[in-house]
C-alpha distance (Angstrom), angle and dihedral (degrees) to the residues before:
residue distance angle dihedral
X1 . . .
X2 3.81 . .
X3 3.78 124.4 .
X4 3.75 122.8 -99.7
X5 3.79 104.7 -101.7
X6 3.77 111.4 -116.3
X7 3.79 132.6 158.4
X8 3.78 113.5 -107.0
X9 3.81 91.0 -126.8
X10 3.82 95.5 44.5
X11 3.74 119.8 125.4
X12 3.79 114.9 -108.8
X13 3.80 114.0 -89.5
X14 3.78 123.7 -162.5
X15 3.75 138.6 166.2
X16 3.80 150.0 136.0
X17 3.78 130.5 -81.7
X18 3.78 121.7 -168.9
X19 3.82 118.5 -156.4
X20 3.79 111.3 -148.1
X21 3.77 132.3 173.6
X22 3.77 145.3 118.1
X23 3.80 117.7 -57.4
X24 3.79 114.3 -77.8
X25 3.84 99.2 18.4
X26 3.82 93.0 122.4
X27 3.83 103.3 -94.6
X28 3.86 94.3 141.6
X29 3.81 91.7 42.6
X30 3.78 89.4 54.5
X31 3.78 92.9 46.8
X32 3.82 91.2 53.1
X33 3.84 91.7 45.6
X34 3.81 91.1 52.3
X35 3.80 95.0 46.1
X36 3.79 93.8 41.2
X37 3.81 97.6 -128.1
X38 3.79 139.6 53.6
X39 3.82 113.1 -79.7
X40 3.80 95.9 137.6
X41 3.78 119.6 55.6
X42 3.81 120.9 -125.0
X43 3.78 136.8 -154.5
X44 3.78 140.2 145.7
X45 3.84 89.5 -109.5
X46 3.84 116.8 104.4
X47 3.82 117.2 -114.6
X48 3.85 93.9 25.4
X49 3.83 91.0 146.3
X50 3.82 111.5 66.6
X51 3.76 103.8 163.4
X52 3.79 134.7 44.0
X53 3.83 104.2 -89.6
X54 3.77 114.8 -157.5
X55 3.81 119.8 -152.1
X56 3.81 122.2 -177.5
X57 3.83 121.3 -144.2
X58 3.81 118.1 -173.9
X59 3.73 123.9 -179.5
X60 3.80 124.6 161.9
X61 3.75 108.9 -46.3
X62 3.81 95.3 -17.1
X63 3.82 128.0 87.6
X64 3.79 120.9 -176.5
X65 3.81 121.5 -172.8
X66 3.82 107.6 -154.2
X67 3.85 120.7 -154.8
X68 3.76 113.0 -155.5
X69 3.83 102.7 -159.1
X70 3.81 132.2 -166.3
X71 3.78 114.5 -88.6
X72 3.83 110.8 -91.3
X73 3.80 107.8 -115.9
X74 3.81 143.6 142.5
X75 3.79 102.3 -75.7
X76 3.82 122.9 -135.2
X77 3.89 99.2 -177.2
X78 3.73 142.4 31.9
X79 3.74 87.8 -97.8
X80 3.78 89.4 53.6
X81 3.84 90.0 51.3
X82 3.79 89.7 51.6
X83 3.81 91.6 49.9
X84 3.83 94.9 50.5
X85 3.85 91.3 46.0
X86 3.81 90.7 51.1
X87 3.82 90.0 53.9
X88 3.80 98.9 43.9
X89 3.81 94.4 43.0
X90 3.78 91.9 59.7
X91 3.83 91.1 61.9
X92 3.79 90.4 79.3
X93 3.82 97.6 37.2
X94 3.84 101.2 62.3
X95 3.77 141.0 68.4
X96 3.81 95.7 -124.2
X97 3.84 135.7 10.3
X98 3.77 119.2 -138.8
X99 3.80 107.5 -155.5
X100 3.77 107.1 -162.4
X101 3.81 121.3 -161.3
X102 3.76 134.0 179.8
X103 3.83 107.2 -122.4
X104 3.81 91.8 -167.9
X105 3.84 91.0 60.9
X106 3.80 96.3 47.1
X107 3.83 130.5 -134.8
X108 3.81 108.2 -44.0
X109 3.77 141.1 179.6
X110 3.79 90.7 -94.9
X111 3.79 90.8 57.2
X112 3.79 91.1 49.6
X113 3.79 91.0 50.1
X114 3.76 91.8 54.2
X115 3.79 91.9 47.1
X116 3.83 88.1 55.3
X117 3.85 89.5 53.1
X118 3.79 91.0 50.9
X119 3.80 92.0 54.3
X120 3.86 87.4 71.5
X121 3.80 93.6 63.4
X122 3.79 135.7 66.1
X123 3.82 95.2 -147.2
X124 3.85 112.3 120.1
X125 3.76 112.8 -107.0
X126 3.82 125.4 -145.8
X127 3.79 115.6 -161.6
X128 3.80 113.7 -140.1
X129 3.77 111.9 -162.6
X130 3.82 100.5 -156.1
X131 3.86 132.0 -167.1
X132 3.84 94.0 34.8
X133 3.84 87.0 153.7
X134 3.80 86.8 72.1
X135 3.80 98.4 55.8
X136 3.82 136.2 55.5
X137 3.85 111.9 -100.2
X138 3.80 91.6 -121.8
X139 3.81 89.0 61.2
X140 3.79 92.1 64.9
X141 3.80 99.1 71.6
X142 3.83 96.1 62.4
X143 3.83 89.2 44.1
X144 3.79 90.9 52.6
X145 3.84 90.3 48.9
X146 3.80 89.9 51.7
X147 3.79 92.6 56.3
X148 3.78 94.5 41.2
X149 3.80 88.7 59.9
X150 3.77 90.7 57.4
X151 3.82 104.6 43.7
X152 3.82 139.5 12.4
X153 3.85 95.8 -119.7
X154 3.85 116.0 -164.5
X155 3.76 90.8 -140.2
X156 3.87 136.7 -2.3
X157 3.81 117.8 -150.9
X158 3.84 126.4 176.0
X159 3.85 112.5 -144.4
X160 3.75 143.9 163.5
X161 3.86 106.6 -139.4
X162 3.77 90.9 -172.0
X163 3.85 96.8 50.0
X164 3.84 95.1 31.5
X165 3.78 92.5 -124.0
X166 3.82 114.1 163.4
X167 3.87 92.1 -11.0
X168 3.87 88.8 126.7
X169 3.78 89.8 57.6
X170 3.75 90.9 48.6
X171 3.85 90.2 52.1
X172 3.84 90.2 50.4
X173 3.80 91.0 52.9
X174 3.84 93.6 46.2
X175 3.84 89.3 47.0
X176 3.83 91.1 61.5
X177 3.81 89.4 67.5
X178 3.82 96.0 53.9
X179 3.84 110.9 109.9
X180 3.78 123.2 -142.7
X181 3.78 107.2 -80.3
X182 3.78 148.6 128.7
X183 3.75 128.6 -61.0
X184 3.83 98.3 -104.7
X185 3.80 96.6 -169.2
X186 3.85 137.0 24.3
X187 3.85 112.2 -88.9
X188 3.80 92.8 -110.9
X189 3.82 96.0 49.7
X190 3.82 113.4 103.5
X191 3.78 103.6 179.6
X192 3.81 139.7 16.9
X193 3.82 93.8 -145.1
X194 3.76 117.0 107.8
X195 3.83 117.9 -112.4
X196 3.79 92.1 -109.4
X197 3.82 90.5 60.6
X198 3.82 94.5 50.3
X199 3.87 91.4 44.8
X200 3.82 90.6 51.8
X201 3.80 90.1 50.7
X202 3.83 91.2 49.7
X203 3.82 89.6 56.3
X204 3.84 89.8 48.8
X205 3.78 90.7 49.0
X206 3.84 90.9 58.1
X207 3.78 90.8 49.6
X208 3.81 89.8 51.8
X209 3.85 90.0 51.9
X210 3.78 95.8 45.8
X211 3.86 103.3 40.7
X212 3.75 135.1 53.5
X213 3.84 144.3 -168.0
X214 3.81 113.1 30.5
X215 3.79 98.2 -12.1
X216 3.82 101.3 84.5
X217 3.79 94.7 55.9
X218 3.80 93.2 43.6
X219 3.78 96.5 56.0
X220 3.84 131.1 94.7
X221 3.83 126.8 171.8
X222 3.77 128.2 -151.9
X223 3.79 128.4 -175.4
X224 3.79 106.5 -134.1
X225 3.80 98.4 -177.8
X226 3.76 138.9 3.3
X227 3.87 123.4 -179.8
X228 3.77 138.4 158.8
X229 3.82 121.9 -126.2
X230 3.83 123.2 -141.9
X231 3.80 89.9 -102.0
X232 3.84 91.7 55.1
X233 3.80 98.7 -104.8
X234 3.79 111.9 138.9
X235 3.77 116.3 -137.3
X236 3.85 112.8 -149.8
X237 3.81 124.3 -173.7
X238 3.83 114.8 -169.3
X239 3.81 134.0 179.2
X240 3.80 122.0 -149.2
X241 3.79 110.6 -152.9
X242 3.85 120.4 -155.7
X243 3.85 130.5 173.7
X244 3.78 102.2 -126.6
X245 3.80 140.0 32.4
X246 3.80 90.6 -119.9
X247 3.80 89.1 58.2
X248 3.77 91.4 50.0
X249 3.82 90.2 54.8
X250 3.87 90.8 50.5
X251 3.84 93.4 49.4
X252 3.82 92.0 49.0
X253 3.79 92.2 44.8
X254 3.79 129.9 -166.4
X255 3.81 108.4 -26.1
X256 3.80 88.6 -12.9
X257 3.85 93.1 -63.1
X258 3.84 98.7 136.1
X259 3.81 93.1 45.3
X260 3.77 89.0 50.9
X261 3.77 91.2 51.1
X262 3.81 91.4 48.9
X263 3.81 90.5 50.7
X264 3.75 95.4 48.3
X265 3.80 94.0 50.8
X266 3.80 93.9 44.0
X267 3.82 92.3 47.5
X268 3.86 91.1 56.5
X269 3.81 91.7 53.9
X270 3.81 91.3 46.2
X271 3.76 91.0 52.7
X272 3.80 89.2 52.4
X273 3.80 91.2 47.4
X274 3.82 96.5 47.4
X275 3.78 100.4 29.0
X276 3.86 90.5 -131.2
X277 3.72 138.2 99.9
X278 3.84 110.2 -93.2
X279 3.83 131.3 -148.2
X280 3.84 104.5 -162.5
X281 3.77 126.0 -167.4
X282 3.84 119.4 -170.5
X283 3.76 128.7 -164.0
X284 3.76 128.3 -177.6
X285 3.84 120.6 -146.2
X286 3.82 134.3 174.9
X287 3.83 120.7 -124.0
X288 3.73 104.0 175.1
X289 3.85 114.9 -128.5
X290 3.80 90.6 -14.1
X291 3.86 91.2 163.3
X292 3.81 90.2 68.2
X293 3.86 98.3 37.6
X294 3.78 111.2 98.8
X295 3.81 99.4 -156.4
X296 3.81 93.7 45.3
X297 3.80 90.8 50.8
X298 3.83 89.5 52.3
X299 3.85 90.1 47.8
X300 3.76 89.5 53.3
X301 3.80 92.3 51.8
X302 3.82 100.8 -99.5
X303 3.81 99.2 131.7
X304 3.76 129.0 134.3
X305 3.87 93.4 -134.4
């Protein structure tokens, strides 16, 4: 990945970029590719991202704070309403919007819905055509023409978030829209989220990978305690919340086998994240219909403020 080209004597420029798009178009994959490490969890399940994840990219005299937002979709719960509001609210709060689409899936109703939302803001919008590694290059021109007919995009950049293709060009184009401003974060900081948040998300990612049907959408994870021993080992205690007793049994698995598998996979990622040995304890508890219970959503961190 090449550096953003900046003049050595240029004043510092900084700003915020929100990544919006339908569920599963690769927003979290792109975020992790830009930052250079995993800070946003990924899976093939829709609506994996629930909160606004902030990733910090600093290169030369430019700093961009990326917001990986939940996929904009038709909500079916209070949690869903929260997720969509988080995503649409950011459109007016940033310096540039990165609208990411999946070129292998084609232009869909979800894309058209998001474009209609963007017509209500004056923020410049860059169109990122993702997953170009899955289509023939000649197929891109008619796709670009389709989107051009629907919205006056400031820039259009084809990329592969998974492979890293053309991501440096995308960063250069986004950097042009950063105003002069302060360096919000140290150059080596990659996210503003506390370690507890990222660790909880890593546990949830493993559940998404290892379960199916209704389980992924019914799960929330909360870190109850995190402490460091004298020998440097980090003790982490996490609770997995589900909505029904039957879901609890599935997550635990026969003789605790699935829960053990979830814990082992999450622990490895935590050790990479923190650079320390991890002792992880997982508990599974039932909070009935938590996705539609206002005070429980707030307790779990889903709050508009």
